[in-house]
C-alpha positions, 0 to 999 in steps of 0.5 A: 491581624491574624497570623496562622502557623500550620504545624505538622501535627495540625496537617495530620489532624486535618487529614483524619478529619477529611477522611472521615468526612468523605466517608460519611458522604459516600454512606449517605449517597448510598443510602439515598440511592437505595431508597430511591430504588425501592420508591421507584419500584412502587411508583405509578407512571402517569402518562400525559400529553404536553399541548404545544400551541402552534406558532402564530403565523407571521404577517407578511407583505405582498411579494408577488401575485400568480398570474397566467400571463407573463407580465411583471410589476415594475417598482421604482423607489425615489428617496434620494436624487432627481438626476434621471427622472425625466429620462426615466418617464420618457423611456417608460413612455416610449415603451408604453410601460407603467410603473409604481413609484414609491415615493419618500416624503422628503423627496416629494417635498424637494421635487414636487414638479416631478411628482406631478410629472409621475402622476400625470404620466398615469404612473401609480404612486405608492407610500415610502414614508415621510422620513425614511426610517427603520420601521421596525423600531417605531411605535404604531403611533409613530408609524401612523405619523410617518404615513399620514405626514406623507399623505399630507404632502401628496394630497397638496400635489395630486389631490389624492392619497396613495393606496400601496406602501413599501417599508424603507429598506425593506424591513418589516416585522408583524407590527409594521404589516399589521399597522399599515394594513389597518390604515387601509394600505397594502404592503408591497415588497419585491421579488428581485432587486436589480441593484441598480445603484451598483451598476457598472458600465457594460452591464444591461440591468433588465436582461441580466435580471431577466434570466432569473425572471419569472412571470410574477417577479417585481424588479425595484430599480432605484430612481435617479441614479446616474447608472440607471440610464443605459440600464434602463434603456436597453433593458426595456428595448430588449426582447 
């Protein structure tokens, strides 16, 4: 192990050396600036334009459609329970209202008779994937499998494939939209979520939503939540 002993004489010598080094650096900087100024006076400035490519237009689902008449599209997602399906179908029938039901594969497997009832009542059925994944995290092949697995279930029950698709959680990116459309589906989002899963007694969802509804809005009640019964009934009955 080496031990370094610093004496007063050593400190004085080090200080002198340090001052000399600093002075040399200052002189070098001054000379460099002078040369740069001289060179700059002789330089020719060349003008050029930087071409910036326009950003790629993002792929978007259908949120709404312009209409001249005052109509809305009622869409319902079915992915969890089934406690109010019959009530919903009866209520829609009593007001002569048709809706689009976006069904999830595991819901279809669990309640095939309800799928048939929705279909027989004349409502449109939509593809909501087989397992309700986060589509943004899937490859194109995985997305295709989700969609095709769902359709295989539907064909067994209704004999037909669906034509519209809604991404789980409302999540999408360019890859999701492009992949789904390449399979022949239109991707539908929503303009207004009634958030009926958070419904509280005393709140009538559709009239409340109606205060902000325009002629092209799509509410999206979630199927089979126990709170939906009074909300849907009073909503469809409202003027």
